[in-house]
C-alpha positions as CSV (number, residue, x, y, z in Angstrom):
1,X,34.4,36.8,30.1
2,X,33.2,38.5,32.4
3,X,33.3,39.1,36.7
4,X,30.6,38.2,37.6
5,X,30.0,33.8,36.9
6,X,25.8,32.5,37.0
7,X,25.5,29.1,36.6
8,X,22.2,26.9,36.5
9,X,21.5,23.4,37.7
10,X,18.2,22.9,35.8
11,X,17.5,19.7,37.2
12,X,13.4,19.5,36.7
13,X,11.7,18.8,33.3
14,X,8.5,20.8,33.5
15,X,7.6,23.7,31.6
16,X,6.9,26.8,34.1
17,X,10.1,25.5,36.1
18,X,12.4,26.2,32.6
19,X,10.8,29.5,31.9
20,X,11.5,30.5,35.1
21,X,15.6,29.1,34.2
22,X,15.6,30.4,30.9
23,X,14.6,33.7,32.0
24,X,16.9,33.9,34.6
25,X,19.8,32.8,32.5
26,X,18.8,35.5,29.6
27,X,18.7,38.9,31.7
28,X,21.9,38.3,33.9
29,X,23.8,37.3,30.3
30,X,21.8,40.8,29.0
31,X,23.7,41.6,32.3
32,X,26.5,40.9,31.4
33,X,27.0,38.0,33.1
34,X,29.1,34.5,32.3
35,X,26.2,32.3,33.0
36,X,25.8,28.1,31.6
37,X,23.2,26.2,32.2
38,X,23.8,22.5,34.0
39,X,21.2,20.5,32.7
40,X,20.8,16.9,34.5
41,X,18.3,14.1,35.1
42,X,14.8,14.8,34.1
43,X,16.0,18.8,33.1
44,X,17.9,16.6,30.2
45,X,14.5,16.5,28.9
46,X,14.1,20.3,28.2
47,X,17.1,20.3,25.7
48,X,16.2,17.2,24.2
49,X,15.2,17.0,20.6
50,X,12.5,14.9,21.4
51,X,11.0,12.3,19.2
52,X,10.5,9.8,22.3
53,X,11.5,5.7,22.8
54,X,14.5,4.6,20.5
55,X,15.8,1.6,20.2
56,X,19.0,1.8,21.1
57,X,18.7,1.3,24.8
58,X,18.1,-1.6,27.4
59,X,14.1,-1.9,28.2
60,X,14.2,-0.3,31.7
61,X,15.7,3.0,29.5
62,X,13.6,2.4,26.9
63,X,10.8,2.2,29.2
64,X,11.7,5.2,30.5
65,X,11.1,6.7,27.5
66,X,7.7,5.6,26.3
67,X,6.6,8.5,29.3
68,X,9.3,10.4,28.9
69,X,9.7,11.4,25.1
70,X,11.5,14.8,25.5
71,X,11.1,18.3,24.0
72,X,10.8,22.0,24.5
73,X,7.3,21.6,23.2
74,X,6.4,18.6,25.2
75,X,6.7,19.4,29.1
76,X,4.0,19.8,31.3
77,X,3.7,22.3,34.1
78,X,4.6,21.0,37.5
79,X,1.6,22.2,38.9
80,X,-2.5,22.6,37.3
81,X,-1.4,21.1,34.5
82,X,-5.3,19.4,34.1
83,X,-4.3,16.9,30.8
84,X,-2.6,19.9,29.4
85,X,-5.6,21.8,29.4
86,X,-3.4,24.7,32.5
87,X,-0.3,24.0,30.1
88,X,-2.5,26.1,27.5
89,X,-3.8,28.0,29.1
90,X,0.1,28.9,30.3
91,X,0.7,29.4,26.7
92,X,-1.8,31.5,26.1
93,X,-1.2,34.3,29.1
94,X,1.9,33.9,27.6
95,X,1.1,35.3,24.2
96,X,-0.7,37.4,25.7
97,X,1.3,39.2,27.1
98,X,4.7,39.3,24.4
99,X,7.1,36.9,26.7
100,X,8.5,34.2,24.3
101,X,7.9,30.4,24.0
102,X,10.7,28.2,25.5
103,X,12.2,27.9,22.3
104,X,12.5,31.7,21.7
105,X,14.4,31.7,25.6
106,X,16.4,29.1,23.9
107,X,17.3,30.2,20.7
108,X,17.8,33.8,22.9
109,X,20.0,32.2,25.7
110,X,22.1,30.3,23.2
111,X,22.5,33.9,20.6
112,X,24.0,35.8,24.3
113,X,26.7,33.3,24.4
114,X,25.1,31.0,27.5
115,X,26.6,27.8,28.1
116,X,24.6,24.8,27.4
117,X,25.7,21.7,29.2
118,X,24.2,17.9,29.0
119,X,25.6,16.2,32.6
120,X,27.0,12.9,31.4
121,X,26.5,10.4,34.6
122,X,22.1,11.4,34.0
123,X,22.7,10.9,30.3
124,X,24.0,7.0,30.8
125,X,21.7,6.0,33.2
126,X,18.8,7.4,30.1
127,X,20.1,6.2,27.3
128,X,20.6,9.0,26.1
129,X,23.1,10.0,23.1
130,X,25.2,13.1,22.3
131,X,23.1,12.7,19.5
132,X,19.6,12.7,21.2
133,X,20.0,16.7,21.9
134,X,19.6,20.1,20.3
135,X,22.4,22.1,18.6
136,X,22.1,24.3,21.2
137,X,23.7,22.0,23.7
138,X,27.8,22.4,23.3
139,X,29.0,20.7,26.3
140,X,29.0,17.5,27.8
141,X,30.6,17.0,31.6
142,X,29.9,14.9,34.8
143,X,28.4,17.2,38.3
144,X,32.5,17.7,38.3
145,X,32.7,20.2,35.4
146,X,29.6,21.7,37.5
147,X,31.0,21.8,40.6
148,X,34.9,23.8,39.4
149,X,32.3,26.3,37.6
150,X,30.5,26.8,40.6
151,X,33.3,27.1,42.5
152,X,34.0,30.8,40.8
153,X,30.2,31.3,40.4
154,X,28.8,34.1,42.3
155,X,25.2,32.8,42.2
156,X,24.6,29.2,41.8
157,X,20.5,28.2,41.6
158,X,19.2,24.9,42.1
159,X,15.6,24.9,39.5
């Protein structure tokens, strides 16, 4: 366990912001820092398995899941998405400059021991269950858990 701890609240479910969060998480982990990523609200979509609407939700949760299908491969850009053309251009540039994809960054973070925590309060609001998340998500907890970690953190970021 390192003396230096980094926590990141991943609130956004947009590709460019998720890339920034994982870039910081991977860099900090490679520097020997302990890193925890706390996924909440729309940030949960980054670590969802995806697949869209499921029948085991309330009506409002089911309707939200129709437009917010989740999964790292489905995220849009926060700006200049242009019906997906901007996302395609971003991915093309990333490939050209040999940058890892979001899915590769997620795998690298897990390999480096980054902790993935999904917010249980946001999960309840959105009708999500533990089974809806990728295997890298190893913990499910509320805001009090995050605040406990952040109170000991050297670097705490909100993305």
